[in-house]
C-alpha positions as CSV (number, residue, x, y, z in Angstrom):
1,M,-0.1,-0.1,-0.1
2,G,1.2,3.4,-0.8
3,T,0.9,6.8,0.5
4,S,-2.0,7.9,-0.8
5,L,-2.3,10.6,1.1
6,K,0.2,12.8,-0.8
7,V,-1.7,12.3,-3.9
8,S,-4.7,14.0,-5.5
9,P,-7.2,13.5,-5.2
10,F,-7.0,11.2,-2.6
11,N,-4.9,13.6,-0.3
12,M,-8.4,16.1,0.4
13,A,-10.7,13.2,1.6
14,P,-9.9,14.5,5.6
15,N,-11.0,18.1,4.5
16,F,-14.5,16.5,4.0
17,I,-14.5,14.2,7.4
18,N,-16.2,16.4,10.1
19,K,-13.8,17.3,12.6
20,E,-15.1,15.8,15.5
21,R,-15.1,12.9,14.3
22,T,-11.6,10.3,15.5
23,I,-9.1,9.7,12.5
24,C,-7.1,6.8,12.9
25,L,-4.0,7.1,10.3
26,L,-2.4,3.4,9.8
27,N,0.8,4.4,7.5
28,M,4.7,4.4,7.7
29,E,4.7,8.3,8.3
30,E,2.8,10.6,9.4
31,V,1.0,12.5,6.3
32,G,-2.0,15.1,6.3
33,D,-3.0,18.0,8.0
34,F,-3.4,16.0,11.5
35,N,-3.0,16.6,15.3
36,F,-1.4,13.4,16.6
37,D,0.7,15.3,19.2
38,S,-1.9,17.4,21.0
39,L,-3.1,15.9,24.5
40,N,-6.5,17.0,23.8
41,H,-6.9,15.7,20.5
42,K,-8.4,12.1,19.6
43,D,-6.9,11.1,16.2
44,I,-4.5,8.4,16.8
45,F,-1.4,7.5,14.1
46,I,0.0,4.1,14.7
47,Q,3.2,3.7,12.2
48,G,4.5,0.9,10.6
49,K,3.4,-1.8,7.6
50,I,0.0,-1.7,7.3
51,D,-0.4,-5.7,7.8
52,D,1.3,-5.6,11.1
53,S,-0.8,-2.5,12.6
54,I,-4.0,-4.9,11.6
55,L,-2.3,-7.3,13.8
56,K,-1.7,-5.2,16.3
57,I,-5.2,-3.6,16.8
58,I,-6.6,-7.8,16.3
59,N,-4.1,-8.3,19.4
60,D,-4.7,-5.5,21.6
61,C,-8.4,-6.0,21.2
62,G,-8.1,-9.3,22.2
63,W,-9.9,-10.9,18.9
64,N,-7.1,-13.2,18.0
65,V,-9.3,-16.4,18.3
66,K,-11.9,-14.8,16.2
67,F,-9.3,-13.7,13.5
68,F,-7.8,-17.0,13.2
69,L,-11.2,-18.8,13.2
70,L,-12.4,-16.1,10.6
71,N,-9.2,-16.8,8.1
72,L,-10.0,-20.6,8.4
73,Y,-13.5,-20.1,7.4
74,L,-12.8,-18.0,4.9
75,N,-9.9,-20.2,3.5
76,S,-12.3,-23.2,3.2
77,I,-14.2,-20.9,1.0
78,K,-11.6,-20.4,-1.2
79,F,-10.4,-23.7,-1.4
80,N,-14.0,-25.2,-1.9
81,N,-14.8,-22.7,-4.9
82,I,-11.4,-23.7,-6.8
83,F,-11.5,-27.3,-6.3
84,F,-15.4,-28.5,-6.3
C-alpha cells in the first residue's frame, strides 16, 4: 500500500471528514494535516506496515481467536470454490 494522502484527489479526503470524528491513520509516516501530538486531540496515528498495524490492533483488542477462525473459514470457502 502506498501513501495515498500524498496523491490528489485522495489527499483532499480529510477535508471532508467531520472535525468531531476520530481519524485513525495507519501508515509508515505521518501525512496530511493532522494533529497527533496534542494531548487534547483524539486522532490516532499507528506507524508501521499496514499488515503489522492491523495485527497489532487485533491483538490489542483481544480478537486473536476470532480472527484466526475467520481466516480458517474464509480459506475453506476459497479452497472449496477452487476445487469443487
